[in-house]
N, C-alpha and C positions, 0 to 999 in steps of 0.2 A: 250526756250528749256525746258523742263521738265523733270528730271530723272522719265524713266519708266522702264527699265531693270539693273539689278545689272552687275557687270564686268561678272560674274560668269556664267548666262546667255547667255552674249554675247559670250563669249568663247566657250559656248557650241555647240552655234547656226554656229560659224565660222568653230570650229573643225568638224560640220554634215554637212554640204554645202560642206566642202572639200574634204569631202570622193562622194562626188556627182559629175554629170558631168556638166561641165558650156560649158556656150554658149556665143560663141562672136559676140557682137553689135559693128555694125562700121558704121552706117549709118549715121545721123547727131551726134549722140551721142558716147563717146568710151567706154566701159565696158565689162566686163563677166556677166553673170546673172544664177544664179540657183534658182530654184523654191522652196519653201518649205512649208510645213503642219505641222503643232503642235497646237492644241487645248486649251492649257493652255496660250501659246501666243497670240492667238486669242483673247484669255478672257482678257488678260491683256489689249490689244489695245483697246478691246470693254471697260474696264473701264474708260483707258485715253481717249477714245473719248466722253465718258460719255452718249452714248446711244446705246442701245441694236441692234444688227445686227440682222436682218431678214435673213440673205443668207450669209454664210462663205465666207468672204474674200479674195482674190489670195493675197499672200504674193511672195515676189522673194527675194533675196540676191546679191547686187551688188557688185563685186570684182572691185576696180578702181587701177589699177596697172600705177607705173610712165608714166606718157604723158597722162593717160585717163582723161578725163570730160566729163560734160553734160550740154552743152551751154543751153540756155533760152529753158523752157518745158514748158506746162501747163497739170494738168491731164484730161482735157476735150477730151478723147477718140472719143466720138460719133461725132463728126465733121471730124475725119481722114478717108481718104478713103484705105489706105493702111490695105489690110487684115491681116497681122503681127500683127496689133496694136487690133484683134477684138476680144478679150481674155478682154482684159481693158474695152469695151464699159459699158455704165453704172455708171463707177466709178464716184461717187460725191465727195470723198475727199479720199488723200494720207497721210497716216502715216509715216513720213520716222525718220528711227532711226540709228543712227552712233552705229555700232559694236563695234568700237575701235577708237584709237587715236594717234596712234604710227606711225604718218606718216607726210609729212608736204605736204600744200596744201588741196584739198578738202574740200575748205570751202562753206559751203549753202550760198547762198545769197537768201532772200526770200521777196517780198515786200519790196524793198529799206532797209531793214535790214540785217546785216552780221551774221552767227553764225558760232563759231569755233566748232570743230569737239569736241567731248564731248561722252565716251563711256555710254550707256545706255542712250542718250538723246533724245528726238522726238519732231518734232513738225508737225501740222496739217496743209497739204494743201488745202487749196477750189480748186476745179477741175479748176476754172477761173484764178485763181491768177497765177503769171509766177515766176519761179525761177529757179535756175543754180546751178550748185557744178563746181567749179574751177580745173583746172588741178593739179592733182596730181604730185609733183615733187620730191618725194622720199617716199619711201615703199610702200605697198599698205592700200588703205581703203575699208572698207567692211559697206555696208550701208543694212539695210531692209527695203523695202514697202511696208506697208500693201494698197491693193486698196479696199476702204469701196464702196460697191455699194447702198446696202438695209441696212437700220435702224430704229429703231420705230422712229416716228416722233409725238412729243406733239401738232404740227400743225395741223390745222382743213383745211386748206387752200390747 
């Protein structure tokens, strides 16, 4: 994981989304979500990603309260037939960033590696890779997911 956002930037995002409406997700995952738009944040993620985005990425903040978790998931939404995932179709990568670390649990396991929550630290998940976030056992975890669909590639193929 690499530090992408400052603590102040993370606190700002948390405070901003806490004034917005949250949607509860209780299918196979358990968390609350709120979508977020911020051009400066998109630019930071673009710089971290290392390639220019050709389409604005979808960003959402996940709030995991005590007992919430994300079991094994990938970013390959093109194969999902449930219409509630249509907004994520075309995702190639997900940039996942912890916005806080004052909670217990909520540990990201990604490609057989475990990452302890660190405020402002990000990781890039290829759509075919699988990861999970363990159950939050105390406090509330906030993460922001940036769904990257289109970007400038140097590949000619």
